[in-house]
C-alpha positions in Angstrom: -40.4 -130.1 -16.4 -42.3 -131.5 -13.6 -39.6 -131.5 -11.8 -40.0 -127.8 -12.3 -43.6 -127.2 -11.3 -42.6 -129.7 -8.9 -39.8 -127.1 -7.2 -42.2 -124.0 -8.2 -45.5 -125.1 -6.5 -43.3 -125.6 -3.3 -41.8 -122.8 -3.6 -45.1 -120.7 -3.8 -47.2 -122.8 -1.9 -49.4 -123.4 -4.7 -51.5 -127.0 -6.1 -49.4 -128.4 -9.6 -52.6 -127.4 -11.9 -52.6 -123.6 -10.0 -48.6 -123.5 -11.8 -49.1 -125.3 -15.2 -52.1 -123.1 -15.6 -50.8 -119.8 -14.2 -47.2 -121.3 -17.2 -49.9 -122.4 -20.1 -51.4 -118.7 -19.2 -48.4 -116.6 -19.4 -46.3 -118.8 -22.0 -48.9 -118.7 -24.6 -48.2 -114.3 -24.9 -44.3 -115.6 -25.2 -45.5 -118.6 -28.2 -46.9 -116.3 -30.0 -44.9 -113.3 -30.4 -41.7 -116.3 -30.8 -44.3 -117.7 -33.3 -47.3 -115.3 -35.6 -47.7 -118.1 -37.5 -49.3 -119.4 -35.1 -51.9 -117.3 -34.8 -52.1 -116.2 -38.4 -56.3 -116.4 -40.1 -57.7 -116.6 -36.8 -60.3 -113.7 -35.0 -61.0 -115.3 -31.9 -59.7 -117.8 -29.1 -61.5 -121.0 -30.6 -60.8 -121.3 -34.3 -57.4 -121.1 -32.7 -57.8 -124.0 -30.3 -59.0 -125.7 -32.5 -56.6 -125.3 -34.9 -53.9 -127.0 -32.2 -53.7 -130.9 -34.6 -53.6 -129.5 -37.1 -51.5 -126.1 -37.7 -49.5 -125.9 -34.3 -48.7 -129.3 -33.2 -46.6 -130.3 -37.0 -45.2 -126.7 -36.8 -43.4 -128.0 -32.9 -42.2 -131.5 -34.6 -40.4 -129.9 -37.0 -39.2 -127.5 -34.7 -37.9 -130.1 -32.0 -37.7 -133.8 -33.5 -39.2 -135.7 -31.0 -41.8 -133.3 -29.6 -44.6 -135.0 -28.4 -47.3 -133.2 -28.5 -50.9 -134.3 -26.9 -53.7 -135.1 -28.9 -57.2 -132.8 -29.0 -60.6 -133.7 -29.9 -62.6 -131.6 -30.9 -67.0 -131.7 -30.8 -70.2 -128.7 -30.6 -72.1 -129.7 -27.3 -75.0 -128.4 -27.4 -75.1 -125.9 -26.1 -72.7 -123.8 -28.3 -70.1 -125.1 -26.0 -66.4 -126.2 -27.7 -66.3 -130.0 -26.4 -62.2 -130.9 -26.4 -60.8 -134.1 -25.5 -57.3 -134.3 -24.5 -54.2 -137.1 -24.6 -51.1 -136.7 -23.4 -48.7 -139.2 -21.7 -47.5 -136.1 -19.9 -51.2 -135.7 -18.3 -50.7 -131.8 -17.9 -54.1 -130.8 -19.0 -53.6 -127.8 -16.6 -51.4 -126.8 -18.4 -53.8 -127.1 -21.7 -56.4 -125.1 -19.8 -53.4 -122.1 -18.9 -52.8 -121.9 -22.4 -56.7 -122.3 -23.5 -58.1 -119.1 -20.7 -53.9 -117.4 -22.3 -55.5 -117.3 -26.1 -58.9 -115.8 -24.9 -56.1 -113.1 -23.4 -55.0 -112.9 -26.5 -58.3 -112.7 -28.0 -59.6 -110.3 -25.2 -61.8 -113.0 -24.5 -64.0 -114.1 -21.3 -63.7 -118.0 -21.3 -65.3 -120.3 -19.1 -63.7 -124.0 -19.0 -65.2 -126.8 -16.6 -63.1 -130.4 -16.2 -65.4 -132.9 -16.7 -63.1 -135.8 -17.2 -59.5 -136.1 -15.9 -57.0 -138.5 -16.2 -55.7 -137.5 -13.2 -58.6 -139.1 -11.8 -57.9 -142.3 -13.9 -60.1 -141.5 -16.6 -58.3 -142.3 -20.3 -59.2 -139.3 -21.4 -59.9 -135.3 -19.9 -62.4 -133.9 -21.3 -63.6 -130.1 -20.9 -66.2 -127.8 -21.4 -65.2 -124.8 -23.1 -67.1 -121.3 -23.7 -66.9 -117.6 -24.6 -69.7 -115.8 -23.1 -71.8 -114.0 -26.2 
């Protein structure tokens, strides 16, 4: 996948992170169309995103034996933000950002994502603050 991302970045003049964000945002509706059970029971992007480790990733592992899914850590920030940690040996946090935006699009919500720390900068994990304005 990374070779495809690099090729797309070179062809479009975008960075690999921009390509991954685009792919995540555009790919989430396709994922939901193919696996509608992933969003069943969710009325908001926040709840859907918070279910990644417990609902979606176990199903992905059932469908694709040997799949290595990223791991997310979730906490509520004092300002109401969803504080999200991201860990993955692939270090594709931009893909996660795109999927968060795609999830917000799916639920017709506006989202603001702040990347507080990044594995690409040598940090042990990525930390994101995700906010949905009232």
